C-alpha positions as protocol buffer text, in pm:
chain_id: "A"
residue {
  index: 1
  type: MET
  ca { x: 6791 y: 970 z: -549 }
}
residue {
  index: 2
  type: GLU
  ca { x: 6738 y: 1006 z: -196 }
}
residue {
  index: 3
  type: ILE
  ca { x: 6684 y: 1331 z: 31 }
}
residue {
  index: 4
  type: ALA
  ca { x: 6632 y: 1351 z: 386 }
}
residue {
  index: 5
  type: PHE
  ca { x: 6514 y: 1650 z: 582 }
}
residue {
  index: 6
  type: GLY
  ca { x: 6434 y: 1751 z: 952 }
}
residue {
  index: 7
  type: PRO
  ca { x: 6325 y: 1801 z: 1182 }
}
residue {
  index: 8
  type: ALA
  ca { x: 5977 y: 1884 z: 1042 }
}
residue {
  index: 9
  type: THR
  ca { x: 5676 y: 1969 z: 1209 }
}
residue {
  index: 10
  type: SER
  ca { x: 5321 y: 1947 z: 1039 }
}
residue {
  index: 11
  type: ASP
  ca { x: 4935 y: 1924 z: 1105 }
}
residue {
  index: 12
  type: LEU
  ca { x: 4970 y: 1611 z: 878 }
}
residue {
  index: 13
  type: ILE
  ca { x: 4951 y: 1278 z: 1036 }
}
residue {
  index: 14
  type: ASN
  ca { x: 5239 y: 992 z: 923 }
}
residue {
  index: 15
  type: GLU
  ca { x: 4973 y: 822 z: 696 }
}
residue {
  index: 16
  type: GLU
  ca { x: 4931 y: 1143 z: 520 }
}
residue {
  index: 17
  type: ILE
  ca { x: 5264 y: 1235 z: 453 }
}
residue {
  index: 18
  type: PRO
  ca { x: 5341 y: 932 z: 235 }
}
residue {
  index: 19
  type: ALA
  ca { x: 5008 y: 975 z: 46 }
}
residue {
  index: 20
  type: LEU
  ca { x: 5188 y: 1311 z: -103 }
}
residue {
  index: 21
  type: PHE
  ca { x: 5478 y: 1149 z: -221 }
}
residue {
  index: 22
  type: ASP
  ca { x: 5365 y: 786 z: -308 }
}
residue {
  index: 23
  type: PRO
  ca { x: 5184 y: 885 z: -618 }
}
residue {
  index: 24
  type: ILE
  ca { x: 5496 y: 1036 z: -797 }
}
residue {
  index: 25
  type: GLY
  ca { x: 5676 y: 717 z: -723 }
}
residue {
  index: 26
  type: TYR
  ca { x: 5885 y: 811 z: -384 }
}
residue {
  index: 27
  type: GLN
  ca { x: 5907 y: 610 z: -96 }
}
residue {
  index: 28
  type: VAL
  ca { x: 5903 y: 767 z: 236 }
}
residue {
  index: 29
  type: LYS
  ca { x: 6060 y: 679 z: 559 }
}
residue {
  index: 30
  type: ILE
  ca { x: 5961 y: 880 z: 883 }
}
residue {
  index: 31
  type: GLU
  ca { x: 6142 y: 895 z: 1177 }
}
residue {
  index: 32
  type: ARG
  ca { x: 6049 y: 1034 z: 1514 }
}
residue {
  index: 33
  type: CYS
  ca { x: 6413 y: 1085 z: 1699 }
}
residue {
  index: 34
  type: VAL
  ca { x: 6404 y: 1262 z: 2041 }
}
residue {
  index: 35
  type: ALA
  ca { x: 6626 y: 1197 z: 2299 }
}
residue {
  index: 36
  type: ASN
  ca { x: 6384 y: 1253 z: 2577 }
}
residue {
  index: 37
  type: LYS
  ca { x: 6087 y: 1022 z: 2622 }
}
residue {
  index: 38
  type: LYS
  ca { x: 5830 y: 1279 z: 2757 }
}
residue {
  index: 39
  type: ILE
  ca { x: 5929 y: 1552 z: 2458 }
}
residue {
  index: 40
  type: HIS
  ca { x: 5883 y: 1243 z: 2228 }
}
residue {
  index: 41
  type: GLN
  ca { x: 5527 y: 1176 z: 2314 }
}
residue {
  index: 42
  type: GLN
  ca { x: 5448 y: 1546 z: 2276 }
}
residue {
  index: 43
  type: SER
  ca { x: 5644 y: 1649 z: 1987 }
}
residue {
  index: 44
  type: SER
  ca { x: 5518 y: 1639 z: 1606 }
}
residue {
  index: 45
  type: ALA
  ca { x: 5866 y: 1695 z: 1497 }
}
residue {
  index: 46
  type: ARG
  ca { x: 6005 y: 1418 z: 1246 }
}
residue {
  index: 47
  type: PHE
  ca { x: 6275 y: 1320 z: 1012 }
}
residue {
  index: 48
  type: ILE
  ca { x: 6175 y: 1255 z: 648 }
}
residue {
  index: 49
  type: THR
  ca { x: 6339 y: 1040 z: 396 }
}
residue {
  index: 50
  type: LEU
  ca { x: 6249 y: 1027 z: 24 }
}
residue {
  index: 51
  type: LYS
  ca { x: 6385 y: 804 z: -195 }
}
residue {
  index: 52
  type: GLY
  ca { x: 6309 y: 724 z: -578 }
}
residue {
  index: 53
  type: GLU
  ca { x: 6410 y: 825 z: -917 }
}
residue {
  index: 54
  type: GLN
  ca { x: 6351 y: 1131 z: -1095 }
}
residue {
  index: 55
  type: ILE
  ca { x: 6331 y: 1131 z: -1427 }
}
residue {
  index: 56
  type: PHE
  ca { x: 6373 y: 1425 z: -1653 }
}
residue {
  index: 57
  type: LYS
  ca { x: 6201 y: 1452 z: -1968 }
}
residue {
  index: 58
  type: MET
  ca { x: 6291 y: 1685 z: -2272 }
}
residue {
  index: 59
  type: LEU
  ca { x: 6012 y: 1913 z: -2372 }
}
């Protein structure tokens, strides 16, 4: 399964975002895409892609 979303802003630094998803088996890709370089340096907006397998168990 792969899901992408953004732009998303957060007080989390880039290293903290994968720490949320790695333990449950998702690879995280973070991109900062802003056309204007000055805005890019000041913006915390990021596009995030999660990739992994979702395994459902019957209870």
